[in-house]
LUMVOMI-302303 format. One record per residue (C-alpha): x negated, y negated, z. Coordinates in nm, 2 decimals, padded with zeros to 4 digits. Each point is the difference from the previous one (the first is absolute). Layout:
<recs>
rec x: X, y: Y, z: Z
...
</recs>
This chain:
<recs>
rec x: 00.71, y: -06.51, z: 10.03
rec x: 00.03, y: -00.05, z: 00.39
rec x: -00.29, y: -00.24, z: 00.00
rec x: 00.16, y: -00.20, z: -00.29
rec x: 00.33, y: 00.00, z: 00.17
rec x: -00.16, y: -00.12, z: 00.34
rec x: -00.16, y: -00.29, z: -00.19
rec x: 00.30, y: -00.11, z: -00.15
rec x: 00.21, y: 00.00, z: 00.31
rec x: -00.28, y: -00.19, z: 00.17
rec x: -00.03, y: -00.25, z: -00.24
rec x: 00.42, y: -00.02, z: -00.02
rec x: 00.02, y: -00.05, z: 00.37
rec x: -00.31, y: -00.19, z: 00.09
rec x: 00.08, y: -00.23, z: -00.31
rec x: 00.36, y: -00.08, z: 00.11
rec x: -00.11, y: -00.08, z: 00.35
rec x: -00.30, y: -00.19, z: -00.12
rec x: 00.23, y: -00.18, z: -00.22
rec x: 00.24, y: -00.09, z: 00.27
rec x: -00.26, y: -00.09, z: 00.24
rec x: -00.17, y: -00.24, z: -00.25
rec x: 00.33, y: -00.17, z: -00.09
rec x: 00.08, y: -00.05, z: 00.36
rec x: -00.33, y: -00.15, z: 00.08
rec x: 00.02, y: -00.21, z: -00.31
rec x: 00.32, y: -00.14, z: 00.09
rec x: -00.09, y: -00.07, z: 00.35
rec x: -00.33, y: -00.16, z: -00.12
rec x: 00.20, y: -00.22, z: -00.24
rec x: 00.24, y: -00.11, z: 00.27
rec x: -00.33, y: -00.05, z: 00.24
rec x: -00.16, y: -00.21, z: -00.26
rec x: 00.31, y: -00.20, z: -00.05
rec x: 00.05, y: -00.08, z: 00.35
rec x: -00.39, y: -00.09, z: 00.04
rec x: 00.05, y: -00.24, z: -00.30
rec x: 00.32, y: -00.17, z: 00.14
rec x: -00.16, y: -00.04, z: 00.32
rec x: -00.33, y: -00.15, z: -00.13
rec x: 00.20, y: -00.23, z: -00.23
rec x: 00.22, y: -00.11, z: 00.29
rec x: -00.29, y: -00.06, z: 00.24
rec x: -00.17, y: -00.21, z: -00.28
rec x: 00.33, y: -00.21, z: -00.05
rec x: 00.02, y: -00.05, z: 00.38
rec x: -00.38, y: -00.13, z: 00.01
rec x: 00.05, y: -00.21, z: -00.29
rec x: 00.32, y: -00.17, z: 00.14
rec x: -00.18, y: -00.05, z: 00.35
rec x: -00.31, y: -00.17, z: -00.19
rec x: 00.23, y: -00.22, z: -00.22
rec x: 00.18, y: -00.10, z: 00.34
rec x: -00.32, y: -00.11, z: 00.18
rec x: -00.10, y: -00.16, z: -00.32
rec x: 00.34, y: -00.22, z: 00.03
rec x: -00.07, y: -00.09, z: 00.35
rec x: -00.36, y: -00.09, z: -00.01
rec x: -00.05, y: -00.38, z: -00.07
rec x: -00.35, y: 00.04, z: -00.15
rec x: -00.10, y: 00.30, z: -00.20
rec x: -00.35, y: 00.08, z: 00.08
rec x: -00.25, y: 00.24, z: -00.18
rec x: -00.07, y: 00.17, z: 00.31
rec x: 00.37, y: 00.10, z: 00.06
rec x: 00.00, y: 00.13, z: -00.37
rec x: -00.29, y: 00.21, z: 00.05
rec x: 00.12, y: 00.16, z: 00.32
rec x: 00.33, y: 00.07, z: -00.18
rec x: -00.19, y: 00.16, z: -00.33
rec x: -00.21, y: 00.23, z: 00.24
rec x: 00.28, y: 00.10, z: 00.21
rec x: 00.19, y: 00.15, z: -00.31
rec x: -00.21, y: 00.03, z: -00.15
rec x: 00.16, y: -00.23, z: -00.24
rec x: -00.07, y: -00.24, z: -00.29
rec x: 00.17, y: -00.32, z: 00.05
rec x: 00.03, y: -00.29, z: -00.26
rec x: 00.18, y: -00.34, z: 00.06
rec x: 00.15, y: -00.24, z: -00.24
rec x: 00.11, y: -00.37, z: 00.11
rec x: 00.26, y: -00.11, z: -00.24
rec x: -00.14, y: 00.21, z: -00.26
rec x: -00.35, y: -00.08, z: 00.05
rec x: -00.22, y: 00.29, z: 00.14
rec x: -00.19, y: -00.09, z: 00.32
rec x: -00.38, y: 00.04, z: 00.01
rec x: 00.04, y: 00.32, z: 00.25
rec x: -00.11, y: 00.29, z: -00.17
rec x: -00.02, y: -00.15, z: -00.34
rec x: -00.37, y: 00.06, z: -00.07
rec x: -00.11, y: 00.02, z: -00.36
rec x: -00.29, y: 00.28, z: 00.11
rec x: 00.31, y: 00.22, z: 00.15
rec x: 00.13, y: 00.10, z: -00.37
rec x: 00.16, y: 00.35, z: 00.14
rec x: 00.24, y: -00.18, z: 00.25
rec x: 00.09, y: -00.28, z: -00.28
rec x: 00.07, y: 00.31, z: -00.24
rec x: 00.22, y: 00.14, z: 00.27
rec x: 00.19, y: -00.28, z: 00.05
rec x: 00.04, y: -00.10, z: -00.36
rec x: 00.15, y: 00.38, z: -00.03
rec x: 00.23, y: -00.07, z: 00.27
rec x: 00.13, y: -00.31, z: -00.11
rec x: 00.03, y: 00.13, z: -00.36
rec x: 00.19, y: 00.30, z: 00.13
rec x: 00.23, y: -00.23, z: 00.19
rec x: 00.08, y: -00.22, z: -00.28
rec x: 00.10, y: 00.30, z: -00.21
rec x: 00.21, y: 00.18, z: 00.27
rec x: 00.10, y: -00.29, z: 00.24
rec x: 00.06, y: -00.28, z: -00.16
rec x: 00.37, y: -00.04, z: 00.09
rec x: -00.10, y: -00.01, z: 00.36
rec x: -00.12, y: -00.36, z: -00.08
rec x: 00.30, y: -00.24, z: 00.03
rec x: -00.02, y: -00.37, z: 00.00
rec x: -00.39, y: -00.03, z: 00.06
rec x: 00.02, y: 00.20, z: 00.32
rec x: -00.08, y: 00.37, z: 00.04
rec x: 00.17, y: 00.22, z: 00.24
rec x: -00.22, y: 00.27, z: 00.18
rec x: -00.06, y: 00.28, z: -00.25
rec x: -00.19, y: 00.32, z: 00.07
rec x: -00.12, y: 00.25, z: -00.25
rec x: -00.26, y: 00.25, z: -00.10
rec x: -00.19, y: 00.00, z: -00.32
rec x: -00.31, y: 00.16, z: -00.18
rec x: -00.32, y: -00.14, z: -00.02
rec x: -00.24, y: 00.27, z: -00.12
rec x: -00.24, y: 00.01, z: -00.27
rec x: 00.05, y: 00.36, z: -00.05
rec x: 00.33, y: -00.07, z: -00.15
rec x: 00.20, y: 00.19, z: 00.26
rec x: 00.36, y: -00.12, z: 00.03
rec x: 00.02, y: 00.09, z: 00.37
rec x: 00.03, y: -00.30, z: 00.23
rec x: -00.33, y: -00.08, z: 00.19
rec x: 00.12, y: -00.35, z: 00.16
rec x: 00.27, y: -00.16, z: 00.19
rec x: 00.08, y: -00.37, z: -00.06
rec x: 00.17, y: -00.25, z: 00.21
rec x: 00.09, y: -00.34, z: -00.21
rec x: 00.20, y: -00.27, z: 00.19
rec x: 00.02, y: -00.38, z: -00.01
rec x: 00.15, y: -00.22, z: 00.28
rec x: -00.02, y: -00.38, z: 00.08
rec x: -00.28, y: -00.15, z: 00.19
rec x: -00.14, y: -00.33, z: 00.08
rec x: 00.24, y: -00.19, z: -00.27
rec x: -00.10, y: 00.27, z: -00.28
rec x: 00.03, y: 00.36, z: -00.08
rec x: -00.22, y: 00.26, z: 00.09
rec x: -00.05, y: 00.34, z: -00.15
rec x: -00.16, y: 00.31, z: 00.15
rec x: -00.12, y: 00.31, z: -00.17
rec x: -00.10, y: 00.28, z: 00.21
rec x: -00.16, y: 00.31, z: -00.14
rec x: -00.09, y: 00.34, z: 00.14
rec x: -00.16, y: 00.31, z: -00.12
rec x: 00.18, y: 00.33, z: 00.05
rec x: -00.32, y: 00.20, z: -00.07
rec x: 00.01, y: 00.10, z: 00.38
rec x: 00.36, y: 00.14, z: -00.05
rec x: -00.09, y: 00.19, z: -00.31
rec x: -00.28, y: 00.16, z: 00.16
rec x: 00.21, y: 00.10, z: 00.29
rec x: 00.24, y: 00.13, z: -00.25
rec x: -00.29, y: 00.21, z: -00.14
rec x: -00.11, y: 00.15, z: 00.30
rec x: 00.36, y: 00.09, z: 00.08
rec x: 00.04, y: 00.18, z: -00.33
rec x: -00.33, y: 00.19, z: 00.09
rec x: 00.14, y: 00.07, z: 00.34
rec x: 00.30, y: 00.16, z: -00.19
rec x: -00.19, y: 00.17, z: -00.23
rec x: -00.24, y: 00.21, z: 00.20
rec x: 00.29, y: 00.17, z: 00.22
rec x: 00.17, y: 00.06, z: -00.33
rec x: -00.27, y: 00.18, z: -00.13
rec x: -00.07, y: 00.19, z: 00.32
rec x: 00.35, y: 00.13, z: 00.03
rec x: 00.02, y: 00.09, z: -00.35
rec x: -00.29, y: 00.22, z: 00.07
rec x: 00.14, y: 00.15, z: 00.30
rec x: 00.34, y: 00.05, z: -00.18
rec x: -00.16, y: 00.16, z: -00.27
rec x: -00.20, y: 00.26, z: 00.23
rec x: 00.32, y: 00.06, z: 00.19
rec x: 00.21, y: 00.09, z: -00.30
rec x: -00.30, y: 00.21, z: -00.11
rec x: -00.01, y: 00.19, z: 00.32
rec x: 00.39, y: 00.00, z: 00.01
rec x: 00.06, y: 00.13, z: -00.36
rec x: -00.24, y: 00.28, z: 00.10
rec x: 00.16, y: 00.13, z: 00.29
rec x: 00.34, y: -00.04, z: -00.21
rec x: -00.12, y: 00.22, z: -00.25
rec x: -00.20, y: 00.25, z: 00.19
rec x: 00.32, y: 00.21, z: 00.07
rec x: 00.08, y: -00.01, z: -00.38
rec x: -00.33, y: 00.10, z: -00.09
rec x: -00.02, y: 00.26, z: 00.25
rec x: 00.35, y: 00.13, z: -00.15
rec x: -00.14, y: -00.01, z: -00.35
rec x: -00.32, y: 00.19, z: 00.09
rec x: 00.22, y: 00.25, z: 00.21
rec x: 00.22, y: 00.03, z: -00.30
rec x: -00.31, y: 00.06, z: -00.23
rec x: -00.11, y: 00.28, z: 00.22
rec x: 00.33, y: 00.14, z: 00.03
rec x: 00.04, y: 00.02, z: -00.41
rec x: -00.33, y: 00.13, z: 00.00
rec x: 00.06, y: 00.30, z: 00.24
rec x: 00.34, y: 00.07, z: -00.14
rec x: -00.14, y: 00.02, z: -00.33
rec x: -00.27, y: 00.26, z: 00.13
rec x: 00.24, y: 00.19, z: 00.17
rec x: 00.23, y: 00.01, z: -00.31
rec x: -00.28, y: 00.09, z: -00.23
rec x: -00.10, y: 00.34, z: 00.20
rec x: 00.32, y: 00.17, z: -00.05
rec x: 00.06, y: -00.14, z: -00.35
rec x: -00.33, y: 00.16, z: -00.09
rec x: 00.09, y: 00.32, z: 00.15
rec x: 00.33, y: 00.00, z: -00.18
rec x: -00.17, y: -00.08, z: -00.36
rec x: -00.29, y: 00.28, z: 00.07
rec x: 00.27, y: 00.25, z: 00.13
rec x: 00.25, y: -00.07, z: -00.29
rec x: -00.31, y: 00.05, z: -00.24
rec x: -00.12, y: 00.34, z: 00.17
rec x: 00.38, y: 00.11, z: -00.01
rec x: 00.05, y: -00.09, z: -00.36
rec x: -00.33, y: 00.21, z: -00.09
rec x: 00.12, y: 00.29, z: 00.20
rec x: 00.31, y: 00.03, z: -00.16
rec x: -00.14, y: -00.02, z: -00.35
rec x: -00.27, y: 00.24, z: 00.09
rec x: 00.22, y: 00.27, z: 00.10
rec x: 00.39, y: -00.07, z: 00.05
rec x: 00.06, y: 00.32, z: 00.19
rec x: -00.33, y: 00.10, z: 00.20
rec x: -00.09, y: -00.36, z: 00.13
rec x: 00.36, y: -00.11, z: 00.07
rec x: -00.04, y: 00.03, z: 00.35
rec x: -00.32, y: -00.22, z: 00.00
rec x: 00.24, y: -00.24, z: -00.20
rec x: 00.26, y: 00.00, z: 00.27
rec x: -00.26, y: -00.06, z: 00.26
rec x: -00.11, y: -00.30, z: -00.20
rec x: 00.35, y: -00.12, z: 00.00
rec x: 00.03, y: 00.02, z: 00.38
rec x: -00.33, y: -00.22, z: 00.03
rec x: 00.16, y: -00.25, z: -00.24
rec x: 00.30, y: 00.00, z: 00.21
rec x: -00.18, y: -00.01, z: 00.33
rec x: -00.20, y: -00.29, z: -00.12
rec x: 00.31, y: -00.19, z: -00.15
rec x: 00.19, y: 00.03, z: 00.32
rec x: -00.31, y: -00.13, z: 00.20
rec x: -00.01, y: -00.30, z: -00.25
rec x: 00.36, y: -00.05, z: 00.04
rec x: -00.04, y: -00.04, z: 00.36
rec x: -00.27, y: -00.25, z: -00.05
rec x: 00.20, y: -00.20, z: -00.21
rec x: 00.29, y: 00.00, z: 00.27
rec x: -00.25, y: -00.12, z: 00.25
rec x: -00.11, y: -00.25, z: -00.22
rec x: 00.35, y: -00.13, z: -00.06
rec x: 00.09, y: 00.00, z: 00.37
rec x: -00.34, y: -00.22, z: 00.08
rec x: 00.10, y: -00.24, z: -00.27
rec x: 00.35, y: -00.02, z: 00.14
rec x: -00.16, y: -00.09, z: 00.34
rec x: -00.21, y: -00.26, z: -00.16
rec x: 00.26, y: -00.17, z: -00.18
rec x: 00.24, y: 00.04, z: 00.31
rec x: 00.25, y: 00.20, z: -00.19
rec x: -00.02, y: 00.32, z: 00.19
rec x: 00.36, y: 00.10, z: 00.02
rec x: 00.10, y: 00.12, z: 00.33
rec x: 00.35, y: 00.15, z: 00.09
rec x: 00.02, y: -00.01, z: 00.39
rec x: 00.27, y: 00.21, z: 00.13
rec x: 00.07, y: 00.10, z: 00.40
rec x: -00.25, y: 00.29, z: 00.08
rec x: -00.10, y: 00.20, z: 00.31
rec x: -00.36, y: 00.01, z: 00.04
rec x: -00.02, y: 00.34, z: 00.16
rec x: 00.20, y: 00.16, z: -00.28
rec x: -00.22, y: -00.16, z: -00.26
rec x: -00.30, y: 00.14, z: 00.18
rec x: 00.14, y: 00.34, z: 00.03
rec x: 00.08, y: 00.01, z: -00.36
rec x: -00.35, y: -00.08, z: -00.10
rec x: -00.12, y: 00.24, z: 00.24
rec x: 00.21, y: 00.29, z: -00.16
rec x: -00.11, y: -00.09, z: -00.35
rec x: -00.38, y: 00.04, z: 00.08
rec x: 00.02, y: 00.26, z: 00.24
rec x: 00.00, y: 00.28, z: -00.25
rec x: -00.31, y: -00.15, z: -00.18
rec x: -00.19, y: -00.04, z: 00.33
rec x: 00.05, y: 00.36, z: 00.09
rec x: -00.12, y: 00.08, z: -00.36
rec x: -00.33, y: -00.18, z: 00.07
rec x: -00.04, y: 00.16, z: 00.35
rec x: 00.08, y: -00.36, z: 00.18
rec x: 00.23, y: -00.01, z: 00.33
rec x: 00.26, y: -00.28, z: -00.09
rec x: 00.18, y: -00.15, z: 00.34
rec x: 00.25, y: -00.25, z: 00.03
rec x: 00.06, y: -00.19, z: 00.34
rec x: 00.32, y: -00.22, z: 00.06
rec x: 00.12, y: -00.20, z: 00.28
rec x: 00.16, y: 00.16, z: 00.28
rec x: 00.40, y: 00.07, z: -00.03
rec x: 00.18, y: -00.21, z: 00.21
rec x: 00.20, y: 00.16, z: 00.29
rec x: 00.33, y: 00.15, z: -00.09
rec x: 00.28, y: -00.24, z: -00.02
rec x: -00.23, y: -00.31, z: -00.02
rec x: -00.01, y: -00.22, z: -00.30
rec x: -00.27, y: 00.02, z: -00.26
rec x: -00.30, y: -00.20, z: 00.10
rec x: -00.05, y: -00.20, z: -00.33
rec x: 00.23, y: -00.07, z: -00.28
rec x: -00.08, y: 00.11, z: -00.37
rec x: -00.25, y: -00.21, z: -00.17
rec x: 00.06, y: -00.12, z: -00.37
rec x: -00.28, y: 00.08, z: -00.27
rec x: -00.02, y: 00.15, z: -00.32
rec x: -00.01, y: 00.34, z: 00.08
rec x: -00.18, y: 00.13, z: -00.31
rec x: -00.27, y: -00.22, z: 00.05
rec x: -00.07, y: 00.06, z: 00.33
rec x: 00.02, y: 00.37, z: -00.07
rec x: -00.25, y: -00.09, z: -00.29
rec x: -00.26, y: -00.17, z: 00.26
rec x: 00.04, y: 00.31, z: 00.24
rec x: -00.07, y: 00.23, z: -00.31
rec x: -00.31, y: -00.21, z: -00.07
rec x: -00.13, y: 00.02, z: 00.34
rec x: 00.10, y: 00.37, z: 00.04
rec x: -00.13, y: 00.10, z: -00.34
rec x: -00.37, y: -00.16, z: 00.08
rec x: 00.02, y: 00.19, z: 00.32
rec x: 00.05, y: 00.30, z: -00.17
rec x: -00.26, y: -00.04, z: -00.23
rec x: -00.30, y: -00.11, z: 00.23
rec x: 00.08, y: 00.21, z: 00.31
rec x: -00.21, y: 00.32, z: 00.03
rec x: 00.18, y: 00.33, z: 00.02
rec x: 00.15, y: 00.09, z: 00.33
rec x: 00.00, y: -00.35, z: 00.14
rec x: 00.32, y: -00.17, z: 00.10
rec x: 00.21, y: -00.30, z: -00.14
rec x: 00.25, y: -00.17, z: 00.20
rec x: 00.28, y: -00.21, z: -00.06
rec x: 00.14, y: -00.22, z: 00.27
rec x: 00.28, y: -00.26, z: 00.06
rec x: 00.01, y: -00.28, z: 00.22
rec x: 00.30, y: -00.22, z: 00.06
rec x: 00.04, y: -00.34, z: 00.15
rec x: 00.26, y: -00.28, z: 00.03
rec x: -00.17, y: -00.19, z: -00.27
rec x: -00.19, y: 00.25, z: -00.20
rec x: -00.03, y: 00.36, z: -00.11
rec x: -00.33, y: 00.16, z: -00.05
rec x: -00.09, y: 00.32, z: -00.22
rec x: -00.35, y: 00.16, z: 00.05
rec x: -00.20, y: 00.23, z: -00.20
rec x: -00.29, y: 00.16, z: 00.17
rec x: -00.26, y: 00.24, z: -00.13
rec x: -00.31, y: 00.18, z: 00.15
rec x: -00.21, y: -00.06, z: -00.34
rec x: -00.33, y: -00.16, z: -00.07
rec x: 00.14, y: -00.34, z: 00.09
rec x: -00.06, y: -00.33, z: -00.15
rec x: -00.31, y: -00.21, z: 00.08
rec x: 00.06, y: -00.35, z: 00.13
rec x: -00.18, y: -00.10, z: -00.35
rec x: 00.28, y: 00.15, z: -00.18
rec x: 00.27, y: -00.13, z: 00.20
rec x: -00.03, y: -00.32, z: -00.12
rec x: 00.06, y: 00.09, z: -00.35
rec x: 00.20, y: 00.31, z: 00.00
rec x: 00.34, y: -00.21, z: -00.07
rec x: -00.19, y: -00.15, z: -00.31
rec x: 00.12, y: 00.14, z: -00.33
rec x: -00.22, y: 00.26, z: -00.17
rec x: -00.22, y: 00.03, z: 00.32
rec x: -00.10, y: 00.33, z: 00.07
rec x: -00.26, y: 00.14, z: 00.27
rec x: -00.28, y: 00.23, z: -00.08
rec x: 00.20, y: 00.30, z: 00.09
rec x: 00.33, y: -00.10, z: -00.18
rec x: -00.20, y: -00.05, z: -00.33
rec x: -00.05, y: 00.38, z: -00.02
rec x: 00.36, y: 00.07, z: 00.00
rec x: 00.18, y: 00.00, z: -00.34
rec x: 00.33, y: -00.17, z: -00.03
rec x: -00.09, y: -00.27, z: 00.24
rec x: 00.00, y: -00.34, z: -00.17
rec x: -00.03, y: -00.22, z: 00.34
rec x: 00.35, y: -00.14, z: -00.04
rec x: 00.19, y: 00.19, z: 00.28
rec x: -00.10, y: -00.24, z: 00.29
rec x: 00.03, y: -00.29, z: -00.22
rec x: 00.37, y: 00.09, z: -00.07
rec x: 00.08, y: 00.08, z: 00.35
rec x: -00.15, y: -00.33, z: 00.11
rec x: 00.20, y: -00.18, z: -00.25
rec x: 00.33, y: 00.18, z: 00.10
rec x: -00.07, y: -00.07, z: 00.36
rec x: -00.05, y: -00.37, z: -00.06
rec x: 00.32, y: -00.02, z: -00.20
rec x: 00.18, y: 00.13, z: 00.29
rec x: -00.18, y: -00.25, z: 00.20
rec x: -00.15, y: 00.26, z: 00.18
rec x: -00.40, y: 00.10, z: 00.03
rec x: -00.20, y: 00.31, z: -00.06
rec x: -00.30, y: 00.04, z: 00.21
rec x: -00.27, y: 00.26, z: 00.04
rec x: -00.18, y: 00.11, z: 00.32
rec x: -00.24, y: 00.31, z: 00.10
rec x: 00.19, y: 00.32, z: 00.15
rec x: -00.16, y: 00.10, z: 00.34
rec x: -00.22, y: 00.30, z: -00.09
rec x: -00.06, y: -00.13, z: -00.34
rec x: 00.21, y: -00.06, z: -00.30
rec x: 00.22, y: -00.30, z: -00.09
rec x: 00.34, y: -00.12, z: 00.10
rec x: 00.23, y: -00.20, z: -00.25
rec x: 00.28, y: -00.22, z: 00.17
rec x: 00.27, y: -00.13, z: -00.17
rec x: 00.20, y: -00.31, z: 00.21
rec x: 00.33, y: -00.12, z: -00.14
rec x: 00.23, y: -00.25, z: 00.17
rec x: 00.34, y: 00.12, z: 00.11
</recs>
């Protein structure tokens, strides 16, 4: 799916860019060709007018002068004296030039007969096509004019092929085509790379979501299987002996209740993460004193720590001197959510710390932030696991052996910290163990 989407985005982006680039290049090419044609036509007109002026001033028209004038153009020149064509260039063996002259005169008679008035002909410059292939594109310039000379009227026809101009235009088109092809290839490669980078986070999100769904399905399948099997055993026990095995039936019901409670907690955790993903995690921020929040958490977990044979201690900032103002003002947070984070950290510490070890709660207050620290002397967290412990459903090898741990607690704690624009980090405890630090802005 992503490959097809990437191809379509590349085709769309590169196609539009190449289309705009080609349109602009073609427009510029047409304007350039128009300018070249106009300049070339104007240059021919000026040269023809200059030759005509020289012809007016010469008392004698020599073949040498006409030959030089033709070679300089190169031009084809024909002269008529009172309507009679001069011998210059009028050779029977030169049939191609004769056909060219006839075609020019025929075109002129059809298109510019109105230029002639009273037998005289004002200078007329035009282009026409003389091609055996039948192309309609003009391939020759023509200059036709008549003026009085030596008591008569002299008519001059000057022809010039524009094959050189067409060749230059053709080369110019090729010079435009090659950069367009190169730019099109470069743009296509760029959009292919760009769309790949653009779609990479989306693809990673989809893969992460797939892994999330797969892991959630696996975790939900286990308590459901226990509930189903236990329900079946309970039904059989009650059917076998409604009095003698009633105790076993009640035990089965307790297992069902425990597994249902476990599954309910898992569903609640999944809903919390879904709210964080959709940025709909609701926070009810109120003014809160950090030391009070930490003391309440300590008091809630102290009996459980004592039951497990663990020493739970709390360290608060030193009290200000009597009569002095409180060092920091209460900060705003969602008290229940922050207590949830501390509970997750303490619950993990109580599960992993060995009997007889110590768990410490600490508070650090600064003008711009407040930090809660939970430290234990348990097995610690390897450097390889530290990079993944906040990922969903990730559990280290030791955690996998503990029932009731889905690998979602630290993910939820990290999402709550981010929702408060804070940070949850982990480090090693001196002497062994793990230290989690929750830092929140004041």
